[in-house]
N, C-alpha and C positions, 0 to 999 in steps of 0.2 A: 417693789418687788423684794421680796426676801431671798435669802441664800439658796433653799431648798428651791425655789422655782428656777433659780439661775442654773443649778446642777441639774435638774430634771430636763431643763431645755438644752443644756450642752450634751447630755448623755443621749437624747432624742435625736438631735443633729448628727453627732456622731455615730449611732448607730443606724441612722437612715443612710448614711454615706457609706457605711461598711456594708448594709445589705445591698445597696444598689452596686457596689463593687462586686460583691458576691454574685449577685444575679446577673450581672454583665459577663462576669468570667465565666460562670456555669454556661450560659447560653454560647458564648464563643466556643467553649469545650465541645458542647454537643453538636453546634454547627460544622466543626472540624471533624468530628467522628462520625457524623452523617455523610459528610464528603468522603471521607476515608472508605467507609464502608460502600458507598457507592462506587467508587472507583474499583475496589476489590471484589464487587459483587460478581457472581457467576455469569449473570446475564451480560454485563459490561465486559467482562475477559472473554466470554464465547463470542460477542460483536467483535472484539478487537481480534480475536484470532480469524474470524471469518474474514475481516478486512484484510489482514495479512495474507491469508490464502487467496483472495482473489487479486491482490496484486501479484502475487508470485504467478498465478494462472494467465494473468494480462501478459507479463513479461514472457512466459512461456510461448504464449500466442504470438506475440509480437515477433519473438526470435523463429518460431516456425514459418510464420509468413515471410519474413526476409529469406529464409534457406529456400522455402518453396519458389520465390521469386528467382533467386540465384540458379535453383535447378532447372526451372524453366528456360534461363537464358542458355545455361549449357545445352539442354535438349535441342534448343532452336539452332545454337551452333553447329552440333554434332550432325543435325538435320541436314543443314546446309551443306557441312564437309560431304556428307554421302551422297548427297545429290552431285556434288561437283565429281565426286571420285566414280559416280555411274556414268556420266558423261564420258570421263577418259577412258574409261572400261570399255565403252562402246566404241569409241574413237579407235583404240587401240586394237579391239577386235575386226574392226573393218579394215585397219591398216595392216593388219595380220593377214586377213584373207585375200588382200590387195596383192600382198608379196608373195602367197602361195601362188598364186595365179600367173605370176610371172614367169 
């Protein structure tokens, strides 16, 4: 082997290593850019916005359901109280009539 062949071999090896590093670095950068573009695309942002809105609506629906149940319990309690008051009024009216006739 002469000196020129050694130099050409060293340059070839160094060049191929450099090219490999360049290609792998470029590939990684492209993948990161694609990932960034995908995350920030309008479709993804629109989907995320819809997910957020659905979560909010589900929370509102849950709160509304709880409030409805509480109101239903209050209505039942008030209805029971009205019935008991009606019975008392009837009793008092009968008692009043009885006392008037004495």
